[in-house]
Each structure stands twice: as structure tokens, then as C-alpha cells.
N, C-alpha and C positions, 0 to 999 in steps of 0.2 A: 577495467568494473569487474567489482568484486563484491559476492552476495552473501551473507553471514544471516543468521539467525538465532534469535536468545527467546526467552520465556521470563515474563516477569507479572506475577499476579494474576498467573491463568490465562494471560496475555499472549498471545505468540509475535513478536514485533522482526520484522524482516527488513535487515539494514543493509541496502544497497550503499556503494560507495563509488563514483564518477559519473560518468553521464550512461543513462538508460536511452537506447537507442534500437531501432531495429537491426537485428545482427549483433548487438554490444550489450544485449541484457534480457529482451525480452523472452526467448527462450528459457533463460535460468530463472527469470521470475515467473513464469508459469509454472514451471517444475516445481519450484519450491511452494507455490500458493496452493498446489493440486497435490505436493506431497503432506502438507500439513493438515489439508483440508480430509486427506485419505485417513489421516492419523487419526481424526475426529476433533481437529482444530475448529473452532466457529467462531473465537474471538482473535481476530488478526490486523495486525497495524503495519503500517509501512512506514519507515523512517527514513524519509528524504533527507536526511541533514548533512549527508555530504554528497547531495545529487545535484547539480545544478541545473539540468533541464532535462525534459525528458520530451519523445516524439510521442505520435499519435498510436503506433504498435504499444509502447506502454499504456497508453490509456486505456485502449483496448483491453491490453491483458489487466488491466485494475476492472473494467469495468465487470468482464468474464466473471474474475473473482470475487468481487461484489455482489452479482447475480447468484453464483453458488451457494454462496454463504447465506445472502439473504433468505433462498428456498428452505434451506436450512434451519434458519431462527437465529443465525448468526451475524456477525457483521466484520466491515473490513472498515478500518479509519486510518486515516494520513496523518502523519505528524511532521510538523519543520518540514513543507515544502518552499522552496526558494520563490521569490517574487515573480521569476520568471515559467515556473511550474502553478504558480497561481493562477499567471497568467493565462496561461493555456489551458485551464482548467475554467476562467470565464468567459473565454472564447468559446470555447465547446459546451459549455455550460453545464457543464460537470459539478461544477462548484456547488450546484444545489441537491445533486448527489449524496457527495461524500461529505461524510464528516473530517472536518480539517483541523486540527489542535499544533498551538506551539509549543504546549507546554506538556510534557509526558504524565506528567499527576495528574492534569485535567482529563487527558484521555481515559489514564487507568480509571479514575472515578467517573467517566461514564457509560463504562462499562458494567457498572455496577450496579 
């Protein structure tokens, strides 16, 4: 599992690669989101283009980040989740919580 981040049009994209599972990315994802929030970032997107699957620990980190950002007037959005990730979001009904985009430009426009 590898995790990078980049800024584009005032939005910070967290870009994980590989499976995100408990013990293999949950702590890194949490630390990166907390770091960005502490830096004052309020518009964050997680790009799942290179992530085949996530488990409940990652969902917990996403919900945690979403909650913090929402309280502070920001947002956490998801980009390019795989079918398996969308299935997990549907199963947990979190698909109604997160804004999910397949197009990076549309996600960027949604923050404007």
C-alpha cells in the first residue's frame, strides 16, 4: 500500500495505491487526513483509482474525516471507487453520505 497526496485547484487529493485494509493503510489514511485538516485543508478528495478494495476500518476512517470536515464547513468526496468499493458503500448505506464521482473535473467543479 502506498499513499500520496497532491493539490489541484485548491482541492487536496489523497491517492492511495493497493488494497486499503486494517493494518495496511488505515493508520496512514487517518494520519494523512488529520495532517491535511490541521494544515487548514477543508476540501479533500480520496482518489480510489488504484484501489481494488477497502474494508470496514477504511470506511471508519472515511466517516471520521467526513465528520470533522463537515463540522468545519468542508467536505470529503470520493473519486473513482471500484465496483467492489461501491458495493461496500451500498451495503453499509454510506453511498448516501459520500459524494462519489467518476470524473475528476466534475468532482473539482462540485467544490466550486
